[in-house]
C-alpha positions as CSV (number, residue, x, y, z in Angstrom):
1,M,-11.2,-13.1,-158.8
2,S,-8.8,-13.2,-155.8
3,L,-9.5,-13.9,-152.0
4,S,-9.3,-10.0,-151.4
5,D,-12.0,-9.5,-153.7
6,A,-13.8,-12.2,-152.0
7,K,-13.4,-10.7,-148.5
8,E,-14.4,-7.3,-149.9
9,G,-17.6,-8.9,-151.4
10,Y,-18.5,-10.5,-148.2
11,S,-18.1,-7.3,-146.3
12,R,-20.1,-5.3,-148.7
13,L,-22.7,-8.0,-148.1
14,E,-22.6,-7.6,-144.3
15,R,-22.8,-3.9,-144.8
16,G,-25.7,-4.3,-146.8
17,S,-27.5,-6.5,-144.3
18,A,-26.6,-4.0,-141.6
19,V,-27.9,-1.3,-143.6
20,S,-31.1,-3.2,-144.0
21,L,-31.6,-4.0,-140.5
22,L,-30.9,-0.2,-139.8
23,C,-33.6,0.6,-142.2
24,L,-35.8,-1.7,-140.7
25,F,-35.2,-0.3,-137.1
26,I,-35.8,3.4,-138.3
27,W,-38.9,2.3,-140.1
28,G,-40.4,0.6,-136.9
29,I,-39.4,3.6,-134.9
30,A,-41.1,5.8,-137.4
31,R,-44.5,3.7,-137.0
32,C,-44.2,3.5,-133.1
33,S,-43.2,7.1,-132.4
34,L,-46.6,8.2,-133.9
35,P,-49.3,6.5,-132.0
36,C,-52.2,8.8,-132.4
37,A,-54.9,8.6,-135.3
38,F,-55.8,11.2,-137.7
39,N,-59.0,11.8,-139.0
40,V,-58.6,12.9,-142.5
41,P,-61.6,14.4,-144.3
42,G,-62.3,12.0,-147.3
43,Q,-59.8,9.4,-146.1
44,G,-61.2,8.1,-142.9
45,W,-59.1,7.4,-140.0
46,A,-55.4,6.0,-140.3
47,A,-53.9,3.7,-137.7
48,G,-50.3,4.3,-137.0
49,T,-49.5,6.2,-140.0
50,F,-50.2,9.6,-141.5
51,H,-51.7,10.7,-144.8
52,L,-51.4,13.9,-146.3
53,P,-54.6,15.7,-145.5
54,Q,-56.8,17.5,-148.2
55,T,-57.8,20.5,-146.1
56,H,-57.0,20.2,-142.4
57,A,-56.5,17.2,-140.1
58,S,-57.9,17.2,-136.5
59,I,-56.1,15.0,-133.9
60,S,-58.2,12.9,-131.9
61,P,-57.6,10.7,-128.9
62,V,-60.7,8.6,-129.2
63,P,-60.0,5.6,-131.5
64,P,-62.3,4.8,-134.4
65,Y,-64.5,1.6,-134.1
66,S,-62.6,0.0,-137.0
67,R,-59.5,0.2,-135.0
68,E,-60.3,0.1,-131.4
69,Q,-63.3,-1.6,-129.7
70,P,-64.8,-0.8,-126.3
71,I,-64.6,-3.8,-124.0
72,F,-66.1,-2.4,-120.7
73,T,-67.9,0.8,-119.9
74,T,-69.0,2.3,-116.7
75,R,-70.0,5.7,-115.3
76,A,-67.9,7.7,-112.5
77,H,-66.7,11.1,-111.2
78,V,-63.3,11.7,-112.6
79,F,-60.6,13.3,-110.5
80,Q,-56.8,14.4,-111.1
81,I,-54.3,15.1,-108.7
82,D,-53.3,18.6,-108.1
83,P,-50.0,18.9,-109.7
84,S,-48.9,21.6,-107.5
85,T,-49.5,19.9,-104.2
86,K,-49.7,16.4,-105.3
87,K,-51.8,15.8,-102.5
88,N,-55.4,17.3,-103.3
89,W,-57.8,16.0,-106.1
90,V,-59.0,18.3,-108.6
91,P,-62.4,17.3,-110.1
92,A,-62.0,17.0,-113.9
93,S,-65.8,16.4,-114.6
94,K,-68.8,18.6,-113.1
95,Q,-71.1,15.2,-113.1
96,A,-70.7,11.5,-114.0
97,V,-69.2,10.6,-117.2
98,T,-68.7,7.5,-119.1
99,V,-65.2,5.8,-118.6
100,S,-64.3,3.0,-121.1
101,Y,-61.8,0.5,-121.7
102,F,-60.5,0.1,-125.4
103,Y,-58.7,-2.6,-127.1
104,D,-56.5,-1.8,-130.1
105,S,-56.2,-5.0,-132.0
106,T,-53.6,-3.9,-134.5
107,R,-51.2,-2.6,-131.6
108,N,-52.4,-5.2,-129.0
109,S,-52.8,-2.3,-126.5
110,Y,-55.4,-1.1,-124.0
111,R,-56.4,2.4,-123.2
112,I,-58.9,3.9,-120.6
113,I,-60.7,6.7,-122.2
114,S,-63.3,9.2,-121.0
115,V,-64.7,12.2,-122.8
116,D,-66.9,15.0,-121.1
117,G,-68.6,16.6,-124.0
118,A,-65.8,17.9,-126.5
119,K,-63.2,17.7,-123.5
120,V,-60.9,14.5,-123.1
121,I,-60.3,13.9,-119.4
122,I,-58.5,10.7,-119.5
123,N,-56.4,9.2,-122.2
124,S,-54.5,6.5,-120.2
125,T,-52.5,3.6,-121.9
126,I,-52.3,0.5,-119.6
127,T,-49.1,-0.9,-118.9
128,P,-48.1,-3.9,-116.8
129,N,-46.3,-1.6,-114.4
130,M,-49.5,0.2,-113.6
131,T,-51.5,-0.5,-110.4
132,F,-55.2,0.3,-109.4
133,T,-55.7,1.0,-105.6
134,K,-58.8,1.1,-104.1
135,T,-58.6,3.9,-101.6
136,S,-62.1,3.7,-100.2
137,Q,-65.4,1.8,-100.7
138,K,-66.2,3.8,-103.7
139,F,-63.2,5.5,-105.0
140,G,-60.1,4.2,-106.6
141,Q,-56.8,5.6,-108.5
142,W,-54.0,4.8,-110.6
143,A,-50.9,6.6,-111.7
144,D,-49.9,7.3,-115.3
145,S,-46.2,8.2,-115.8
146,R,-46.7,8.9,-119.4
147,A,-49.1,11.7,-118.6
148,N,-47.3,12.6,-115.5
149,T,-50.6,12.5,-113.2
150,V,-52.7,10.5,-111.1
151,F,-56.2,9.6,-112.0
152,G,-59.0,9.1,-109.5
153,L,-62.5,7.6,-110.1
154,G,-65.7,7.9,-107.8
155,F,-68.2,5.2,-108.2
156,P,-71.8,5.3,-107.0
157,S,-71.5,1.9,-105.7
158,E,-68.9,-0.6,-104.4
159,Q,-69.9,-3.2,-106.9
160,Q,-68.9,-1.0,-109.8
161,L,-65.6,-0.2,-108.1
162,T,-65.0,-3.7,-107.9
163,K,-65.8,-4.6,-111.5
164,F,-63.8,-1.8,-112.5
165,A,-60.7,-2.8,-110.5
166,E,-61.0,-6.4,-111.8
167,K,-61.4,-5.4,-115.6
168,F,-58.2,-3.2,-114.7
169,Q,-56.3,-6.2,-113.4
170,E,-57.3,-8.5,-116.3
171,V,-56.5,-5.7,-118.9
172,K,-53.1,-5.3,-117.0
173,E,-52.3,-9.1,-117.2
174,A,-53.2,-9.1,-120.9
175,A,-50.9,-6.1,-121.7
176,K,-48.2,-7.8,-119.8
177,L,-48.7,-11.0,-121.9
178,A,-48.6,-8.9,-125.0
179,R,-45.3,-7.4,-123.8
180,D,-43.6,-10.7,-123.1
181,R,-44.9,-12.2,-126.5
182,S,-43.2,-8.8,-128.4
183,Q,-40.0,-9.4,-126.3
184,E,-40.0,-13.1,-127.4
185,K,-40.4,-12.1,-130.9
186,I,-37.6,-9.3,-130.6
187,E,-35.5,-12.2,-128.9
188,T,-35.9,-14.5,-131.5
189,S,-35.5,-12.2,-134.4
190,S,-32.0,-11.1,-132.8
191,N,-31.0,-14.7,-131.9
192,H,-31.9,-15.4,-135.8
193,S,-29.8,-12.6,-136.9
194,Q,-26.9,-13.7,-134.8
195,T,-27.0,-17.3,-136.0
196,S,-27.2,-16.2,-139.7
197,F,-24.0,-13.7,-139.0
198,A,-22.2,-16.6,-137.1
199,A,-23.0,-18.9,-140.0
200,K,-21.7,-16.3,-142.4
201,M,-18.3,-15.9,-140.5
202,K,-18.0,-19.7,-140.3
203,R,-18.6,-19.7,-144.2
204,E,-16.0,-17.2,-144.5
205,S,-13.4,-18.9,-142.2
206,G,-14.1,-22.2,-144.0
207,R,-13.4,-20.5,-147.3
208,E,-10.2,-18.9,-146.1
209,T,-8.9,-22.2,-144.9
210,P,-9.0,-24.2,-148.4
211,S,-7.7,-21.2,-150.3
212,S,-4.5,-21.1,-147.8
213,T,-4.1,-24.9,-148.2
214,R,-4.5,-24.2,-152.0
215,A,-1.7,-21.6,-151.7
216,S,0.6,-23.9,-149.8
217,S,0.0,-26.6,-152.8
218,V,0.8,-24.2,-155.4
219,N,3.8,-23.2,-153.5
220,G,4.9,-26.9,-153.3
221,T,6.8,-29.0,-155.5
222,D,6.5,-29.2,-159.4
223,D,4.9,-32.8,-159.0
224,E,2.2,-31.4,-156.8
225,K,1.5,-28.6,-159.1
226,A,1.1,-30.9,-162.2
227,S,-1.1,-33.4,-160.1
228,H,-3.4,-30.8,-158.4
229,G,-3.2,-27.8,-160.8
230,G,-6.0,-28.3,-163.0
231,P,-8.7,-29.1,-160.5
232,A,-7.9,-26.5,-158.1
233,E,-8.1,-23.9,-160.7
234,A,-11.5,-25.2,-161.8
235,H,-12.6,-25.1,-158.2
236,L,-11.3,-21.3,-157.7
237,K,-13.3,-20.5,-160.7
238,S,-16.5,-21.8,-159.5
239,E,-15.9,-20.3,-156.1
240,N,-15.2,-16.8,-158.0
241,D,-18.4,-17.3,-159.9
242,K,-20.4,-17.8,-156.6
243,L,-18.8,-15.0,-155.1
244,K,-19.6,-12.8,-158.0
245,I,-23.1,-13.6,-157.8
246,A,-23.3,-13.1,-154.2
247,L,-21.6,-9.8,-154.6
248,A,-24.1,-8.7,-157.4
249,Q,-26.9,-9.9,-155.1
250,S,-25.5,-7.8,-152.2
251,S,-25.1,-4.8,-154.5
252,S,-28.8,-5.2,-155.7
253,N,-29.9,-5.6,-152.0
254,V,-27.9,-2.3,-151.1
255,K,-29.5,-0.5,-154.1
256,K,-33.0,-1.8,-153.0
257,W,-32.2,-1.0,-149.4
258,E,-31.1,2.5,-150.3
259,T,-34.3,3.3,-152.4
260,E,-36.3,2.2,-149.6
261,L,-34.3,4.2,-147.2
262,Q,-34.8,7.1,-149.6
263,S,-38.5,6.4,-149.8
264,L,-38.5,6.2,-146.1
265,R,-36.9,9.6,-145.9
266,E,-39.2,11.1,-148.2
267,S,-42.3,9.6,-146.1
268,N,-40.7,10.8,-143.2
269,A,-40.6,14.3,-144.9
270,R,-44.2,14.0,-145.9
271,L,-45.2,13.0,-142.2
272,S,-43.2,16.0,-140.8
273,T,-45.0,18.4,-143.2
274,A,-48.4,16.6,-142.3
275,L,-47.4,17.0,-138.7
276,Q,-46.7,20.7,-139.4
277,E,-50.0,21.3,-141.0
278,S,-51.8,19.4,-138.5
279,A,-50.1,21.7,-135.7
280,A,-51.3,24.6,-137.9
281,S,-54.8,23.2,-138.0
282,I,-54.7,22.7,-134.2
283,E,-53.7,26.1,-133.7
284,H,-56.7,27.2,-136.0
285,W,-59.2,24.7,-134.1
286,K,-57.5,26.2,-130.7
287,K,-58.4,30.0,-131.8
288,Q,-61.9,28.5,-133.0
289,F,-62.2,26.8,-129.8
290,S,-61.4,29.9,-127.8
291,A,-63.7,32.0,-129.9
292,C,-66.4,29.3,-129.1
293,K,-65.4,29.2,-125.5
294,E,-65.9,33.1,-125.4
295,E,-69.2,32.9,-127.1
296,N,-70.3,30.2,-125.0
297,D,-69.2,32.2,-121.7
298,Q,-71.3,35.2,-123.3
299,L,-74.2,32.7,-123.8
300,R,-73.9,31.6,-120.2
301,G,-74.0,35.0,-119.0
302,K,-77.1,35.7,-121.1
303,I,-78.7,32.4,-119.8
304,E,-77.5,33.3,-116.3
305,E,-79.4,36.8,-116.7
306,L,-82.5,35.1,-118.1
307,E,-82.5,32.7,-115.2
308,E,-82.3,35.7,-112.8
309,Q,-85.2,37.2,-114.6
310,C,-87.0,34.1,-114.8
311,N,-86.4,33.7,-111.0
312,E,-87.7,37.3,-110.7
313,I,-90.8,36.4,-112.5
314,N,-91.3,33.3,-110.6
315,K,-91.1,35.4,-107.2
316,E,-93.7,37.7,-108.8
317,K,-96.0,34.8,-109.7
318,E,-95.6,33.5,-106.1
319,R,-96.3,37.1,-104.7
320,N,-99.4,37.2,-107.0
321,A,-100.6,33.9,-106.1
322,Q,-100.2,34.9,-102.5
323,L,-102.2,38.0,-103.0
324,S,-104.7,36.3,-105.0
325,R,-105.1,33.6,-102.0
326,R,-105.2,36.8,-99.6
327,L,-108.0,38.3,-101.6
328,Q,-110.1,35.2,-101.6
329,E,-109.7,34.9,-98.0
330,L,-110.8,38.5,-97.7
331,E,-113.7,38.0,-100.0
332,T,-114.9,35.0,-97.6
333,E,-114.4,37.1,-94.7
334,L,-116.2,39.9,-96.3
335,Q,-119.2,37.4,-97.3
336,D,-119.0,36.3,-93.7
337,K,-119.3,40.0,-92.4
338,E,-122.2,40.6,-94.8
339,L,-124.0,37.7,-93.3
340,E,-123.4,38.7,-89.8
341,L,-124.5,42.3,-90.8
342,E,-127.7,41.0,-92.3
343,E,-128.3,39.0,-88.9
344,L,-127.7,42.1,-87.0
345,R,-130.0,44.0,-89.4
346,K,-132.5,41.2,-88.4
347,Q,-131.9,41.6,-84.9
348,G,-132.0,45.3,-85.1
349,E,-135.8,44.8,-86.2
350,I,-136.3,43.2,-82.7
351,I,-134.7,45.9,-80.9
352,P,-137.7,48.0,-80.1
353,E,-139.6,45.3,-78.7
354,L,-136.7,44.5,-76.7
355,M,-136.4,47.8,-75.6
356,S,-140.0,48.1,-74.4
357,E,-139.4,44.7,-72.7
358,C,-136.1,46.0,-71.2
359,E,-138.0,49.2,-69.9
360,S,-140.7,47.0,-68.5
361,V,-138.1,44.6,-66.8
362,S,-136.3,47.9,-65.6
363,E,-139.5,49.1,-64.0
364,Q,-140.1,45.9,-62.3
365,L,-136.4,45.8,-61.2
366,Q,-136.7,49.3,-59.8
367,A,-139.9,48.0,-57.9
368,A,-138.3,44.9,-57.0
369,E,-135.3,47.0,-55.8
370,K,-137.9,49.3,-53.7
371,K,-139.2,46.2,-52.1
372,N,-135.6,44.9,-51.5
373,K,-134.8,48.0,-49.7
374,D,-138.1,47.9,-47.6
375,L,-137.1,44.5,-46.9
376,E,-133.6,45.1,-46.1
377,E,-135.0,47.9,-43.4
378,K,-137.4,45.5,-42.0
379,V,-134.6,42.8,-41.8
380,R,-132.4,45.6,-40.1
381,T,-135.3,46.4,-37.7
382,L,-135.8,42.6,-36.8
383,R,-132.0,42.3,-36.3
384,T,-132.0,45.3,-33.9
385,E,-135.1,43.9,-32.2
386,V,-133.5,40.4,-32.2
387,E,-130.4,41.6,-30.7
388,E,-132.5,43.7,-28.0
389,S,-134.5,40.4,-27.4
390,K,-131.0,38.5,-27.1
391,H,-129.8,41.3,-24.8
392,R,-133.1,41.1,-22.8
393,Q,-132.9,37.3,-22.7
394,T,-129.4,37.6,-21.5
395,S,-130.2,39.8,-18.7
396,L,-133.2,37.9,-17.9
397,K,-130.9,34.8,-17.7
398,T,-128.6,36.4,-15.5
399,E,-131.4,37.7,-13.1
400,L,-133.1,34.2,-13.4
401,K,-129.6,32.7,-12.4
402,N,-129.2,35.2,-9.4
403,F,-132.9,34.5,-8.4
404,L,-132.2,30.6,-8.6
405,D,-129.2,31.1,-6.5
406,V,-131.2,33.1,-4.0
407,L,-134.0,30.5,-4.1
408,D,-131.4,27.7,-3.6
409,G,-130.0,29.6,-0.5
410,K,-133.5,30.0,0.8
411,I,-134.4,26.4,0.2
412,D,-131.0,25.3,2.1
413,E,-132.1,27.8,4.9
414,L,-135.6,26.2,4.9
415,H,-134.1,22.7,5.0
416,D,-131.7,23.5,7.9
417,F,-134.9,25.1,9.6
418,R,-136.9,21.9,9.1
419,Q,-134.0,19.8,10.2
420,G,-133.9,22.0,13.4
421,L,-137.5,21.6,14.0
422,S,-137.4,17.9,13.6
423,K,-134.7,17.8,16.1
424,L,-136.8,20.0,18.6
425,G,-139.9,17.5,18.1
426,V,-137.7,14.6,18.9
427,D,-136.3,16.2,21.9
428,N,-139.9,17.2,23.1
């Protein structure tokens, strides 16, 4: 076996290793590009891979308990950012729903999942680049670039918001640690492949050097050929045997990887058919869902009509209750009136006596009125007499005053006369 054959064997071996690495890369992409889980009837859940369904496969974003486990659960009102304005919040749930953190041990990933009845309103895979922001005392939000939206949660208390934010930070750190570990594994595997390739190149260069020295020794003198001819040929034969074994192994490895590649292609074809069937089943379930939605809308309309009828019946009941209460009040009033009427009847029996008494009283009143009139006339006469006596007294008073005045004058004259007499007596 010549040196060119050895080089061709090594190149085939390297191509085989490259093909194997390419197959491994394609297989990893095929496993990582299909992250959702399928619930196949009769086969259970499949984690990261697909199986051919027997009837229909239904895609479910909520992981099975055998694959993902809830690590934290709370209740909150879910909102999403309006895709048109990117400013307003649109409520994704009519009431507070359960929001849970799930951990996938096989893929070493974390998700936030929330389901409102049969509708999935949150399915967000947590990455190290995400950030949970508290916008108020009871509201927080985070952006999901994969879902191309922003989720918001409204909590009933600030303590629950704080717990959720702390758990988000903890899960984010765990996701970052898992990513760093996976990168370290990829770097170590790439370094290992590079070192193995460099070792192969060194071995190849090392084998080329002795072959050149052997060629120079063959092209040397006859003494050198005679002295070194036998051991060199034995060494070359042993090297050729080793190269043949390596070439056979590389060809077997290439066949093996080709068969594996073919099996991967077949599995990819099966996966594509399963995906198509699942898409068809999804369309079927969408149609059924739309039919159920229409039926649900009809039932809701009927329920609203029944509720309106019930409201009318309740109103009628309230009216009847009011009327019954009013009837009872009227009955009590009627009883009171009847009692008053009986009392009036009893009093009516006493009315004749009262009438006779009233007649006697009226006669007495008339007599008293006559007496009163007589007395009034007497009082009038007396008043007139009193006025006349008063007038007489005033006239008498005036006459008496005049008489007194005259009397005073007369007394003064007598006094003067007496004084004159006394003077005359003295003079005599």
